[in-house]
C-alpha angles and dihedrals in degrees: 000000000000088000092053093050090048090050091049090047091051092049092050088050092050092050092048089050091050091049093050091046091051093059105102124205115259126220120201144163128226119243094259091050096234097103122064113185128191126185150102119293117239115258097214129017122237113240118208137160097199126085117270091242086075090061121078103186121041134190115236124222114193097226094049092042089057089054092045094052087055092051093049091049089049088054090052093048091046093052093046092042092236136143123235104263098147120172107175123069120229115217114196123193121191121205137174117278112266106178141000114276092014111182127241107234118212118190127185112210118195118216131180090261099042141287136321128186136219128204123191105196129176115236087240116046143147109276097220091051093049092054092048091053093049090048089049092051094046091049090047092051090052093049094046095053090100097029122114120190101342121064120231120261114235114201113235092236090061098055096039094043096043093050094047090047093055094046091059096039120034098001105045095124098035115156122208097169127081118245092012111143126203110231095199136000116213127178111238108234095191111037088181093052097107090042093049090053090049094052094044087071100031135054116256113245120249122242090260090051091050090049098040112021121188125234090255093054089052094047121112095265098049102031093093088058092053091046092049090053095045089051093050090046093052092042089054093046090054091050093058118103103280089358096152090049090050089052091048090050089050092054092048091050097046096092092050095055134072092227137010094248090069092050092045094054092047093051095042095038091122087065108025130033095183143006087259088065093051089047092058093043094051091045093058092050096044091051090048096047095046094055130103096286137323093287099050117119138207121251114272094252094054092047093054092047093051090048092051092048093054095045092053124066124203115229140170116238128195113192093199137003090259098045122091116249122251132198118252141163125246128189126229093257091062090050093049094049098042111026126083111252100249096059086039093053094052091050093046091051090054090050089052093055092050090048092049091052091046096049089058088058108026123119119265096256094050102037094086093047092052089049090051092054088047091053092047093053094043090051089048095053092046095048096039092053091061094055124090131218135130121264110287091012124083124209118233088258093053092048089054091051092048092047095048092047091049089051089050092048091048088053093050091047089055090049090047090052092050094046093047091054092042093054093041092237114169117250109282116246122226103224106147116155119198 
């Protein structure tokens, strides 16, 4: 009897092996023609009634993967307000899982007529990591469309942050496995909720740490903190005025520059003139975001100090051609009266971003004043842009706009001094570093 059972088991095992060996790899192309996927189809679907977000590892089917890649690309295009004008093909090869945490390998290959991309993906992979890799290769293809021999350099915060942003906004219920059902669809009211919870218990990274993270910061224990900061950074960039257009321009200029920082500053020049400006902007948002909730406020003294820092601008003054320059501080009224409009505009737009960030975090007795300064500068930029005049010479309409704005700023400065004395705030210290 035992011998008969063993024989039946052997026959069944042989049949199973033959069936497995008879499965041929499939090669197919996605509907846009950009993605080519090759791999073994799955023998049996995975049935589940829970959202895919509760499943860490997913099994990949070539047919569904081609559709999924198109959906991820569509999410990227939608977020950047771009049309699908792809040039480089993306070749994806699926292979059996060889090891735990096996990496996804992305390779850019340059040909005489452009760039193609190869992705080596294990058949079982972490879903979030796969989405990030597809986002990375899609962004890289966009950036390399004008590249010649050297591929563009994508900053890590962009791929990590953009992928996390998509997964909490347009791809919250994204499915990567065949026959996987979504039990319930819910709209995420706070896409930054997980990042907010993470940063409440962990110090937000500085701009330098975002740009050049250490191995420890990218380790398994600290990686969620980096990803949360990168998501917030990308989210706030997209919220800037014309933020999506600036990010598109950054991608377009990446191949022309030696590093991504130069391309970033050129694309976001309406908002930032240097990385120090970005650092201050990011610090304000990071401190606000990691507080005890969206409505928490700084102490009064810190609010006054930050407002004073924003309203003052460090300059280098030379009294004569032979004299050595020295550092000084000038107020906004001096800049509006003496500077040409184009350098004025760049600086005022930077101040607007900083005032907007400060308003969200300022103490109750200073928030209205911060908003009044912001409204005054915003009205100035709008009205001054409509006036004419040659470089170095203002029209009568421009002089009137400047005069009215200076009077408004003088009034706000007087109000600020009175409020500062009334609240017994210590004298603000001008400690701006640029």
